[in-house]
VEXNULUM-547564 format. One record per residue: residue number from 1; residue in one letter; y, x, z of N, C-alpha, C, O, CB in turn. Coordinates in nm, 2 decimals, always signed. Glycine has a CB too. Example, Ala and Ser with C-alpha at 12.3 -4.5 7.8 and 13.67 -1.06 7.14 Angstrom:
2
<pos=1	code=A	n_north=-0.57	n_east=+1.32	n_up=+0.78	ca_north=-0.45	ca_east=+1.23	ca_up=+0.78	c_north=-0.33	c_east=+1.32	c_up=+0.78	o_north=-0.33	o_east=+1.42	o_up=+0.85	cb_north=-0.45	cb_east=+1.13	cb_up=+0.90>
<pos=2	code=S	n_north=-0.22	n_east=+1.28	n_up=+0.71	ca_north=-0.11	ca_east=+1.37	ca_up=+0.71	c_north=+0.00	c_east=+1.29	c_up=+0.79	o_north=+0.11	o_east=+1.34	o_up=+0.80	cb_north=-0.06	cb_east=+1.41	cb_up=+0.57>
***
This chain:
71
<pos=1	code=M	n_north=-2.89	n_east=-2.38	n_up=+9.17	ca_north=-2.75	ca_east=-2.40	ca_up=+9.14	c_north=-2.69	c_east=-2.47	c_up=+9.26	o_north=-2.74	o_east=-2.57	o_up=+9.31	cb_north=-2.73	cb_east=-2.48	cb_up=+9.01>
<pos=2	code=D	n_north=-2.58	n_east=-2.41	n_up=+9.31	ca_north=-2.52	ca_east=-2.47	ca_up=+9.42	c_north=-2.42	c_east=-2.58	c_up=+9.38	o_north=-2.38	o_east=-2.59	o_up=+9.26	cb_north=-2.44	cb_east=-2.36	cb_up=+9.51>
<pos=3	code=N	n_north=-2.38	n_east=-2.66	n_up=+9.48	ca_north=-2.29	ca_east=-2.77	ca_up=+9.45	c_north=-2.15	c_east=-2.73	c_up=+9.39	o_north=-2.09	o_east=-2.81	o_up=+9.31	cb_north=-2.27	cb_east=-2.85	cb_up=+9.57>
<pos=4	code=N	n_north=-2.10	n_east=-2.61	n_up=+9.43	ca_north=-1.98	ca_east=-2.57	ca_up=+9.38	c_north=-1.98	c_east=-2.55	c_up=+9.23	o_north=-1.88	o_east=-2.59	o_up=+9.16	cb_north=-1.94	cb_east=-2.44	cb_up=+9.44>
<pos=5	code=Y	n_north=-2.09	n_east=-2.50	n_up=+9.18	ca_north=-2.10	ca_east=-2.49	ca_up=+9.03	c_north=-2.10	c_east=-2.62	c_up=+8.96	o_north=-2.04	o_east=-2.64	o_up=+8.86	cb_north=-2.24	cb_east=-2.41	cb_up=+9.00>
<pos=6	code=L	n_north=-2.17	n_east=-2.72	n_up=+9.02	ca_north=-2.17	ca_east=-2.85	ca_up=+8.96	c_north=-2.04	c_east=-2.91	c_up=+8.96	o_north=-2.01	o_east=-2.99	o_up=+8.86	cb_north=-2.27	cb_east=-2.95	cb_up=+9.04>
<pos=7	code=H	n_north=-1.95	n_east=-2.89	n_up=+9.05	ca_north=-1.82	ca_east=-2.95	ca_up=+9.05	c_north=-1.73	c_east=-2.88	c_up=+8.95	o_north=-1.64	o_east=-2.94	o_up=+8.90	cb_north=-1.75	cb_east=-2.93	cb_up=+9.19>
<pos=8	code=M	n_north=-1.76	n_east=-2.75	n_up=+8.91	ca_north=-1.68	ca_east=-2.68	ca_up=+8.82	c_north=-1.72	c_east=-2.71	c_up=+8.67	o_north=-1.65	o_east=-2.70	o_up=+8.58	cb_north=-1.68	cb_east=-2.53	cb_up=+8.84>
<pos=9	code=T	n_north=-1.84	n_east=-2.76	n_up=+8.66	ca_north=-1.90	ca_east=-2.78	ca_up=+8.52	c_north=-1.88	c_east=-2.93	c_up=+8.49	o_north=-1.91	o_east=-3.02	o_up=+8.57	cb_north=-2.05	cb_east=-2.74	cb_up=+8.52>
<pos=10	code=H	n_north=-1.84	n_east=-2.95	n_up=+8.36	ca_north=-1.83	ca_east=-3.09	ca_up=+8.31	c_north=-1.97	c_east=-3.12	c_up=+8.25	o_north=-2.00	o_east=-3.07	o_up=+8.14	cb_north=-1.72	cb_east=-3.11	cb_up=+8.21>
<pos=11	code=L	n_north=-2.05	n_east=-3.20	n_up=+8.32	ca_north=-2.18	ca_east=-3.23	ca_up=+8.27	c_north=-2.18	c_east=-3.34	c_up=+8.18	o_north=-2.12	o_east=-3.45	o_up=+8.20	cb_north=-2.27	cb_east=-3.26	cb_up=+8.39>
<pos=12	code=T	n_north=-2.23	n_east=-3.32	n_up=+8.06	ca_north=-2.25	ca_east=-3.42	ca_up=+7.96	c_north=-2.40	c_east=-3.42	c_up=+7.91	o_north=-2.47	o_east=-3.32	o_up=+7.94	cb_north=-2.16	cb_east=-3.39	cb_up=+7.84>
<pos=13	code=R	n_north=-2.44	n_east=-3.51	n_up=+7.83	ca_north=-2.57	ca_east=-3.51	ca_up=+7.78	c_north=-2.59	c_east=-3.38	c_up=+7.70	o_north=-2.70	o_east=-3.32	o_up=+7.71	cb_north=-2.60	cb_east=-3.64	cb_up=+7.69>
<pos=14	code=D	n_north=-2.49	n_east=-3.34	n_up=+7.62	ca_north=-2.50	ca_east=-3.22	ca_up=+7.54	c_north=-2.53	c_east=-3.10	c_up=+7.63	o_north=-2.62	o_east=-3.02	o_up=+7.59	cb_north=-2.38	cb_east=-3.20	cb_up=+7.47>
<pos=15	code=V	n_north=-2.46	n_east=-3.09	n_up=+7.74	ca_north=-2.48	ca_east=-2.97	ca_up=+7.84	c_north=-2.63	c_east=-2.98	c_up=+7.89	o_north=-2.70	o_east=-2.87	o_up=+7.89	cb_north=-2.38	cb_east=-2.98	cb_up=+7.96>
<pos=16	code=L	n_north=-2.68	n_east=-3.09	n_up=+7.93	ca_north=-2.81	ca_east=-3.10	ca_up=+7.98	c_north=-2.91	c_east=-3.06	c_up=+7.87	o_north=-3.01	o_east=-2.99	o_up=+7.90	cb_north=-2.84	cb_east=-3.24	cb_up=+8.02>
<pos=17	code=I	n_north=-2.89	n_east=-3.11	n_up=+7.75	ca_north=-2.99	ca_east=-3.08	ca_up=+7.64	c_north=-2.99	c_east=-2.94	c_up=+7.61	o_north=-3.10	o_east=-2.88	o_up=+7.60	cb_north=-2.95	cb_east=-3.16	cb_up=+7.52>
<pos=18	code=K	n_north=-2.88	n_east=-2.87	n_up=+7.61	ca_north=-2.87	ca_east=-2.73	ca_up=+7.58	c_north=-2.94	c_east=-2.65	c_up=+7.69	o_north=-3.01	o_east=-2.55	o_up=+7.66	cb_north=-2.72	cb_east=-2.68	cb_up=+7.57>
<pos=19	code=K	n_north=-2.92	n_east=-2.69	n_up=+7.82	ca_north=-2.99	ca_east=-2.62	ca_up=+7.92	c_north=-3.14	c_east=-2.63	c_up=+7.92	o_north=-3.22	o_east=-2.54	o_up=+7.94	cb_north=-2.94	cb_east=-2.66	cb_up=+8.06>
<pos=20	code=I	n_north=-3.19	n_east=-2.76	n_up=+7.89	ca_north=-3.33	ca_east=-2.79	ca_up=+7.88	c_north=-3.39	c_east=-2.71	c_up=+7.77	o_north=-3.50	o_east=-2.65	o_up=+7.78	cb_north=-3.35	cb_east=-2.93	cb_up=+7.87>
<pos=21	code=V	n_north=-3.33	n_east=-2.71	n_up=+7.65	ca_north=-3.38	ca_east=-2.64	ca_up=+7.53	c_north=-3.38	c_east=-2.49	c_up=+7.56	o_north=-3.48	o_east=-2.43	o_up=+7.53	cb_north=-3.29	cb_east=-2.68	cb_up=+7.41>
<pos=22	code=A	n_north=-3.28	n_east=-2.44	n_up=+7.61	ca_north=-3.28	ca_east=-2.30	ca_up=+7.64	c_north=-3.39	c_east=-2.25	c_up=+7.73	o_north=-3.45	o_east=-2.15	o_up=+7.72	cb_north=-3.15	cb_east=-2.26	cb_up=+7.71>
<pos=23	code=N	n_north=-3.42	n_east=-2.34	n_up=+7.83	ca_north=-3.53	ca_east=-2.32	ca_up=+7.93	c_north=-3.67	c_east=-2.32	c_up=+7.85	o_north=-3.75	o_east=-2.24	o_up=+7.88	cb_north=-3.53	cb_east=-2.43	cb_up=+8.04>
<pos=24	code=E	n_north=-3.68	n_east=-2.41	n_up=+7.76	ca_north=-3.80	ca_east=-2.42	ca_up=+7.68	c_north=-3.82	c_east=-2.31	c_up=+7.58	o_north=-3.93	o_east=-2.28	o_up=+7.55	cb_north=-3.81	cb_east=-2.56	cb_up=+7.61>
<pos=25	code=M	n_north=-3.71	n_east=-2.25	n_up=+7.54	ca_north=-3.72	ca_east=-2.14	ca_up=+7.44	c_north=-3.76	c_east=-2.01	c_up=+7.49	o_north=-3.78	o_east=-1.92	o_up=+7.42	cb_north=-3.59	cb_east=-2.14	cb_up=+7.37>
<pos=26	code=V	n_north=-3.75	n_east=-1.99	n_up=+7.62	ca_north=-3.79	ca_east=-1.86	ca_up=+7.69	c_north=-3.93	c_east=-1.83	c_up=+7.64	o_north=-4.02	o_east=-1.91	o_up=+7.66	cb_north=-3.78	cb_east=-1.87	cb_up=+7.85>
<pos=27	code=G	n_north=-3.94	n_east=-1.71	n_up=+7.59	ca_north=-4.07	ca_east=-1.66	ca_up=+7.55	c_north=-4.11	c_east=-1.68	c_up=+7.40	o_north=-4.20	o_east=-1.62	o_up=+7.35	cb_north=-4.18	cb_east=-1.73	cb_up=+7.63>
<pos=28	code=Y	n_north=-4.03	n_east=-1.76	n_up=+7.33	ca_north=-4.05	ca_east=-1.78	ca_up=+7.19	c_north=-3.99	c_east=-1.67	c_up=+7.11	o_north=-3.89	o_east=-1.61	o_up=+7.16	cb_north=-3.99	cb_east=-1.91	cb_up=+7.14>
<pos=29	code=G	n_north=-4.05	n_east=-1.63	n_up=+7.00	ca_north=-4.00	ca_east=-1.52	ca_up=+6.92	c_north=-4.05	c_east=-1.53	c_up=+6.78	o_north=-4.14	o_east=-1.61	o_up=+6.75	cb_north=-4.03	cb_east=-1.38	cb_up=+6.98>
<pos=30	code=G	n_north=-4.00	n_east=-1.44	n_up=+6.69	ca_north=-4.05	ca_east=-1.44	ca_up=+6.56	c_north=-4.03	c_east=-1.56	c_up=+6.48	o_north=-3.93	o_east=-1.64	o_up=+6.50	cb_north=-4.19	cb_east=-1.40	cb_up=+6.56>
<pos=31	code=T	n_north=-4.12	n_east=-1.59	n_up=+6.39	ca_north=-4.10	ca_east=-1.70	ca_up=+6.30	c_north=-4.12	c_east=-1.84	c_up=+6.36	o_north=-4.07	o_east=-1.94	o_up=+6.31	cb_north=-4.20	cb_east=-1.69	cb_up=+6.18>
<pos=32	code=D	n_north=-4.18	n_east=-1.84	n_up=+6.48	ca_north=-4.20	ca_east=-1.97	ca_up=+6.54	c_north=-4.07	c_east=-2.02	c_up=+6.61	o_north=-4.06	o_east=-2.14	o_up=+6.64	cb_north=-4.32	cb_east=-1.96	cb_up=+6.65>
<pos=33	code=Y	n_north=-3.98	n_east=-1.93	n_up=+6.64	ca_north=-3.86	ca_east=-1.96	ca_up=+6.71	c_north=-3.78	c_east=-2.07	c_up=+6.65	o_north=-3.75	o_east=-2.17	o_up=+6.72	cb_north=-3.78	cb_east=-1.83	cb_up=+6.73>
<pos=34	code=L	n_north=-3.74	n_east=-2.06	n_up=+6.52	ca_north=-3.66	ca_east=-2.16	ca_up=+6.46	c_north=-3.72	c_east=-2.30	c_up=+6.46	o_north=-3.65	o_east=-2.40	o_up=+6.49	cb_north=-3.63	cb_east=-2.12	cb_up=+6.32>
<pos=35	code=Q	n_north=-3.85	n_east=-2.30	n_up=+6.43	ca_north=-3.91	ca_east=-2.44	ca_up=+6.43	c_north=-3.92	c_east=-2.49	c_up=+6.57	o_north=-3.90	o_east=-2.61	o_up=+6.59	cb_north=-4.05	cb_east=-2.43	cb_up=+6.37>
<pos=36	code=A	n_north=-3.95	n_east=-2.41	n_up=+6.67	ca_north=-3.96	ca_east=-2.45	ca_up=+6.80	c_north=-3.82	c_east=-2.50	c_up=+6.85	o_north=-3.81	o_east=-2.60	o_up=+6.93	cb_north=-4.01	cb_east=-2.34	cb_up=+6.89>
<pos=37	code=L	n_north=-3.72	n_east=-2.43	n_up=+6.81	ca_north=-3.58	ca_east=-2.47	ca_up=+6.85	c_north=-3.55	c_east=-2.61	c_up=+6.79	o_north=-3.50	o_east=-2.69	o_up=+6.87	cb_north=-3.48	cb_east=-2.36	cb_up=+6.80>
<pos=38	code=K	n_north=-3.58	n_east=-2.63	n_up=+6.67	ca_north=-3.55	ca_east=-2.76	ca_up=+6.60	c_north=-3.63	c_east=-2.87	c_up=+6.67	o_north=-3.57	o_east=-2.97	o_up=+6.70	cb_north=-3.58	cb_east=-2.75	cb_up=+6.45>
<pos=39	code=D	n_north=-3.75	n_east=-2.84	n_up=+6.69	ca_north=-3.84	ca_east=-2.94	ca_up=+6.76	c_north=-3.79	c_east=-2.98	c_up=+6.90	o_north=-3.79	o_east=-3.09	o_up=+6.93	cb_north=-3.98	cb_east=-2.89	cb_up=+6.77>
<pos=40	code=A	n_north=-3.75	n_east=-2.88	n_up=+6.97	ca_north=-3.70	ca_east=-2.90	ca_up=+7.11	c_north=-3.58	c_east=-2.98	c_up=+7.11	o_north=-3.56	o_east=-3.08	o_up=+7.19	cb_north=-3.68	cb_east=-2.76	cb_up=+7.18>
<pos=41	code=Y	n_north=-3.48	n_east=-2.95	n_up=+7.02	ca_north=-3.36	ca_east=-3.02	ca_up=+7.01	c_north=-3.39	c_east=-3.17	c_up=+6.97	o_north=-3.33	o_east=-3.26	o_up=+7.03	cb_north=-3.26	cb_east=-2.96	cb_up=+6.91>
<pos=42	code=H	n_north=-3.47	n_east=-3.19	n_up=+6.88	ca_north=-3.51	ca_east=-3.32	ca_up=+6.83	c_north=-3.56	c_east=-3.40	c_up=+6.94	o_north=-3.53	o_east=-3.52	o_up=+6.96	cb_north=-3.61	cb_east=-3.31	cb_up=+6.71>
<pos=43	code=K	n_north=-3.66	n_east=-3.34	n_up=+7.02	ca_north=-3.72	ca_east=-3.41	ca_up=+7.13	c_north=-3.63	c_east=-3.45	c_up=+7.23	o_north=-3.63	o_east=-3.57	o_up=+7.28	cb_north=-3.83	cb_east=-3.32	cb_up=+7.19>
<pos=44	code=W	n_north=-3.54	n_east=-3.36	n_up=+7.28	ca_north=-3.45	ca_east=-3.39	ca_up=+7.39	c_north=-3.33	c_east=-3.47	c_up=+7.35	o_north=-3.28	o_east=-3.55	o_up=+7.44	cb_north=-3.40	cb_east=-3.27	cb_up=+7.45>
<pos=45	code=E	n_north=-3.28	n_east=-3.47	n_up=+7.23	ca_north=-3.17	ca_east=-3.55	ca_up=+7.19	c_north=-3.20	c_east=-3.70	c_up=+7.19	o_north=-3.12	o_east=-3.78	o_up=+7.19	cb_north=-3.13	cb_east=-3.51	cb_up=+7.05>
<pos=46	code=H	n_north=-3.33	n_east=-3.73	n_up=+7.18	ca_north=-3.38	ca_east=-3.87	ca_up=+7.18	c_north=-3.43	c_east=-3.92	c_up=+7.31	o_north=-3.48	o_east=-4.03	o_up=+7.32	cb_north=-3.49	cb_east=-3.88	cb_up=+7.08>
<pos=47	code=Q	n_north=-3.41	n_east=-3.84	n_up=+7.41	ca_north=-3.45	ca_east=-3.89	ca_up=+7.55	c_north=-3.33	c_east=-3.96	c_up=+7.61	o_north=-3.22	o_east=-3.94	o_up=+7.58	cb_north=-3.49	cb_east=-3.77	cb_up=+7.64>
<pos=48	code=S	n_north=-3.37	n_east=-4.05	n_up=+7.71	ca_north=-3.26	ca_east=-4.12	ca_up=+7.78	c_north=-3.19	c_east=-4.02	c_up=+7.88	o_north=-3.24	o_east=-3.92	o_up=+7.91	cb_north=-3.32	cb_east=-4.23	cb_up=+7.86>
<pos=49	code=S	n_north=-3.08	n_east=-4.07	n_up=+7.92	ca_north=-3.00	ca_east=-3.98	ca_up=+8.01	c_north=-3.07	c_east=-3.97	c_up=+8.14	o_north=-3.06	o_east=-3.86	o_up=+8.21	cb_north=-2.86	cb_east=-4.04	cb_up=+8.04>
<pos=50	code=D	n_north=-3.14	n_east=-4.07	n_up=+8.19	ca_north=-3.22	ca_east=-4.06	ca_up=+8.31	c_north=-3.33	c_east=-3.95	c_up=+8.29	o_north=-3.35	o_east=-3.87	o_up=+8.39	cb_north=-3.29	cb_east=-4.19	cb_up=+8.34>
<pos=51	code=V	n_north=-3.40	n_east=-3.94	n_up=+8.18	ca_north=-3.50	ca_east=-3.84	ca_up=+8.16	c_north=-3.44	c_east=-3.70	c_up=+8.16	o_north=-3.49	o_east=-3.61	o_up=+8.21	cb_north=-3.58	cb_east=-3.87	cb_up=+8.03>
<pos=52	code=L	n_north=-3.32	n_east=-3.69	n_up=+8.09	ca_north=-3.25	ca_east=-3.56	ca_up=+8.08	c_north=-3.21	c_east=-3.51	c_up=+8.23	o_north=-3.22	o_east=-3.40	o_up=+8.26	cb_north=-3.13	cb_east=-3.57	cb_up=+7.99>
<pos=53	code=C	n_north=-3.16	n_east=-3.60	n_up=+8.31	ca_north=-3.13	ca_east=-3.56	ca_up=+8.44	c_north=-3.25	c_east=-3.52	c_up=+8.52	o_north=-3.24	o_east=-3.43	o_up=+8.60	cb_north=-3.05	cb_east=-3.68	cb_up=+8.51>
<pos=54	code=Q	n_north=-3.36	n_east=-3.59	n_up=+8.51	ca_north=-3.48	ca_east=-3.56	ca_up=+8.58	c_north=-3.53	c_east=-3.42	c_up=+8.54	o_north=-3.56	o_east=-3.34	o_up=+8.63	cb_north=-3.59	cb_east=-3.66	cb_up=+8.55>
<pos=55	code=K	n_north=-3.53	n_east=-3.39	n_up=+8.41	ca_north=-3.57	ca_east=-3.26	ca_up=+8.36	c_north=-3.47	c_east=-3.15	c_up=+8.41	o_north=-3.51	o_east=-3.04	o_up=+8.45	cb_north=-3.59	cb_east=-3.26	cb_up=+8.21>
<pos=56	code=Y	n_north=-3.34	n_east=-3.18	n_up=+8.40	ca_north=-3.24	ca_east=-3.08	ca_up=+8.44	c_north=-3.25	c_east=-3.05	c_up=+8.59	o_north=-3.25	o_east=-2.94	o_up=+8.63	cb_north=-3.09	cb_east=-3.14	cb_up=+8.41>
<pos=57	code=N	n_north=-3.28	n_east=-3.15	n_up=+8.67	ca_north=-3.30	ca_east=-3.13	ca_up=+8.81	c_north=-3.42	c_east=-3.05	c_up=+8.84	o_north=-3.42	o_east=-2.96	o_up=+8.93	cb_north=-3.32	cb_east=-3.27	cb_up=+8.88>
<pos=58	code=Q	n_north=-3.53	n_east=-3.07	n_up=+8.77	ca_north=-3.65	ca_east=-2.99	ca_up=+8.78	c_north=-3.62	c_east=-2.85	c_up=+8.75	o_north=-3.67	o_east=-2.76	o_up=+8.83	cb_north=-3.76	cb_east=-3.05	cb_up=+8.68>
<pos=59	code=I	n_north=-3.55	n_east=-2.82	n_up=+8.64	ca_north=-3.52	ca_east=-2.68	ca_up=+8.60	c_north=-3.43	c_east=-2.61	c_up=+8.70	o_north=-3.45	o_east=-2.49	o_up=+8.74	cb_north=-3.46	cb_east=-2.68	cb_up=+8.47>
<pos=60	code=N	n_north=-3.32	n_east=-2.68	n_up=+8.75	ca_north=-3.22	ca_east=-2.62	ca_up=+8.83	c_north=-3.23	c_east=-2.65	c_up=+8.97	o_north=-3.14	o_east=-2.61	o_up=+9.05	cb_north=-3.09	cb_east=-2.66	cb_up=+8.78>
<pos=61	code=Q	n_north=-3.33	n_east=-2.72	n_up=+9.01	ca_north=-3.34	ca_east=-2.76	ca_up=+9.16	c_north=-3.22	c_east=-2.83	c_up=+9.21	o_north=-3.17	o_east=-2.79	o_up=+9.32	cb_north=-3.38	cb_east=-2.63	cb_up=+9.24>
<pos=62	code=T	n_north=-3.17	n_east=-2.92	n_up=+9.13	ca_north=-3.05	ca_east=-3.00	ca_up=+9.17	c_north=-3.09	c_east=-3.14	c_up=+9.18	o_north=-3.21	o_east=-3.18	o_up=+9.18	cb_north=-2.94	cb_east=-2.98	cb_up=+9.06>
<pos=63	code=N	n_north=-2.99	n_east=-3.23	n_up=+9.21	ca_north=-3.02	ca_east=-3.37	ca_up=+9.22	c_north=-2.90	c_east=-3.45	c_up=+9.16	o_north=-2.84	o_east=-3.53	o_up=+9.22	cb_north=-3.03	cb_east=-3.41	cb_up=+9.37>
<pos=64	code=I	n_north=-2.88	n_east=-3.42	n_up=+9.03	ca_north=-2.78	ca_east=-3.50	ca_up=+8.96	c_north=-2.83	c_east=-3.63	c_up=+8.91	o_north=-2.95	o_east=-3.65	o_up=+8.89	cb_north=-2.72	cb_east=-3.42	cb_up=+8.84>
<pos=65	code=S	n_north=-2.74	n_east=-3.72	n_up=+8.88	ca_north=-2.78	ca_east=-3.85	ca_up=+8.83	c_north=-2.69	c_east=-3.89	c_up=+8.71	o_north=-2.59	o_east=-3.82	o_up=+8.69	cb_north=-2.78	cb_east=-3.97	cb_up=+8.94>
<pos=66	code=T	n_north=-2.72	n_east=-3.99	n_up=+8.64	ca_north=-2.65	ca_east=-4.03	ca_up=+8.52	c_north=-2.50	c_east=-4.07	c_up=+8.56	o_north=-2.41	o_east=-4.06	o_up=+8.47	cb_north=-2.72	cb_east=-4.14	cb_up=+8.45>
<pos=67	code=E	n_north=-2.48	n_east=-4.11	n_up=+8.68	ca_north=-2.34	ca_east=-4.15	ca_up=+8.72	c_north=-2.24	c_east=-4.04	c_up=+8.71	o_north=-2.12	o_east=-4.06	o_up=+8.70	cb_north=-2.35	cb_east=-4.20	cb_up=+8.85>
<pos=68	code=I	n_north=-2.28	n_east=-3.91	n_up=+8.72	ca_north=-2.19	ca_east=-3.80	ca_up=+8.72	c_north=-2.17	c_east=-3.75	c_up=+8.58	o_north=-2.08	o_east=-3.66	o_up=+8.56	cb_north=-2.23	cb_east=-3.70	cb_up=+8.81>
<pos=69	code=L	n_north=-2.25	n_east=-3.79	n_up=+8.48	ca_north=-2.23	ca_east=-3.74	ca_up=+8.35	c_north=-2.10	c_east=-3.79	c_up=+8.29	o_north=-2.07	o_east=-3.91	o_up=+8.30	cb_north=-2.35	cb_east=-3.79	cb_up=+8.26>
<pos=70	code=E	n_north=-2.03	n_east=-3.71	n_up=+8.22	ca_north=-1.91	ca_east=-3.74	ca_up=+8.15	c_north=-1.94	c_east=-3.79	c_up=+8.01	o_north=-2.04	o_east=-3.74	o_up=+7.95	cb_north=-1.81	cb_east=-3.63	cb_up=+8.15>
<pos=71	code=P	n_north=-1.86	n_east=-3.87	n_up=+7.95	ca_north=-1.89	ca_east=-3.92	ca_up=+7.81	c_north=-1.88	c_east=-3.81	c_up=+7.71	o_north=-1.90	o_east=-3.83	o_up=+7.59	cb_north=-1.80	cb_east=-4.03	cb_up=+7.77>
***
C-alpha cells in the first residue's frame, strides 16, 4: 500500500480490525466460515491498538503507528 492511499483513508481501530479479519478469512468456506469469522472478530477486537498496527503493517507492508489512528 503506498503512502497516498494511507493519506486518503481514515484509519481507525475498526478499519484495522476489518482488514486483519478479512486477511485471516481468506481460504475459509462452508460451515466453518461463520464460526471462524466470529472468532477472528472476537480475537482482534480485544487486542491493543499497538498490536493491531503491528499486524496491519505486517499484512500491508506499511509502517503505521497508533498516533495516526482516528478516534
